[in-house]
C-alpha positions in Angstrom: 127.0 -36.5 143.6 124.3 -36.7 146.2 124.4 -34.5 149.3 122.9 -35.7 152.5 121.5 -33.1 154.8 120.3 -33.7 158.3 118.0 -31.2 159.8 117.6 -31.2 163.5 116.5 -28.9 166.2 118.9 -30.4 168.8 121.4 -28.1 170.5 123.6 -28.1 173.5 122.2 -27.5 177.0 123.4 -24.4 178.8 123.8 -26.6 181.9 126.1 -28.9 180.0 128.3 -26.0 178.8 128.4 -24.6 182.3 129.4 -28.0 183.7 132.3 -28.2 181.2 133.4 -24.7 182.1 133.4 -25.5 185.8 135.3 -28.7 185.2 137.9 -26.8 183.2 138.3 -24.2 185.9 138.6 -27.0 188.6 141.3 -28.8 186.7 143.2 -25.5 186.0 143.0 -24.5 189.7 144.1 -28.0 190.8 147.1 -27.9 188.5 148.0 -24.5 189.9 147.8 -25.8 193.5 150.1 -28.7 192.6 152.6 -26.5 190.8 152.7 -23.8 193.5 153.0 -26.4 196.3 155.9 -28.0 194.3 157.5 -24.6 193.9 157.2 -24.0 197.6 159.1 -27.3 198.4 155.9 -29.1 199.4 154.7 -26.5 201.9 151.0 -25.8 201.3 149.7 -22.4 202.2 146.3 -21.7 203.8 145.0 -20.1 200.6 145.7 -23.4 198.7 143.4 -25.2 201.1 140.6 -22.7 200.6 141.1 -23.0 196.8 140.8 -26.8 197.3 137.5 -26.3 199.2 136.2 -24.1 196.3 137.3 -26.8 193.8 135.3 -29.4 195.7 132.2 -27.2 195.8 132.5 -26.3 192.1 133.1 -29.9 191.2 129.9 -31.1 193.0 127.9 -28.3 191.3 129.4 -29.1 187.9 128.8 -32.8 188.4 125.1 -32.2 189.3 124.7 -29.9 186.3 126.3 -32.4 184.0 124.0 -35.2 185.2 120.9 -33.0 184.9 121.8 -31.9 181.4 122.4 -35.5 180.4 118.8 -36.3 181.5 117.3 -33.7 179.1 115.7 -35.1 176.0 116.6 -34.1 172.4 120.0 -32.5 173.2 123.5 -33.1 172.1 125.4 -34.8 175.0 129.1 -34.1 174.2 129.4 -31.3 176.8 127.4 -33.3 179.3 129.8 -36.2 179.2 132.8 -33.9 179.1 131.6 -31.9 182.1 130.9 -35.1 184.1 134.3 -36.5 183.4 136.2 -33.3 184.2 134.4 -32.8 187.4 134.9 -36.4 188.5 138.6 -36.0 187.6 138.8 -32.9 189.8 137.1 -34.7 192.7 139.6 -37.5 192.3 142.5 -35.0 192.4 141.1 -33.4 195.6 140.7 -36.9 197.1 144.3 -37.7 196.3 145.5 -34.5 198.0 143.4 -35.4 201.1 144.7 -39.0 201.1 148.3 -38.0 200.6 148.0 -35.5 203.5 146.4 -38.0 205.8 148.8 -40.8 205.2 152.0 -38.8 204.5 152.6 -39.9 200.9 
């Protein structure tokens, strides 16, 4: 039985982990906004709008961190790709809310 070992000095970038955490927080807050607005019969409160603004800011910051961490050499890129995808998904969710509000969907 032969054992194959791979020795590497690669690790995850702290920026990629932070990007993923921001993406998860954005998605969780977006789900909370949808749920609470649904519970309130479609009436959105002012605090939901401020939460949406924070989601947008955090998504842009997380997206930039994910892209910058992907550009680093000799790193594992799982959290970079995951952070980029989660932050893009959060931006799409906020865009949907704005589109639905503007056109009355």
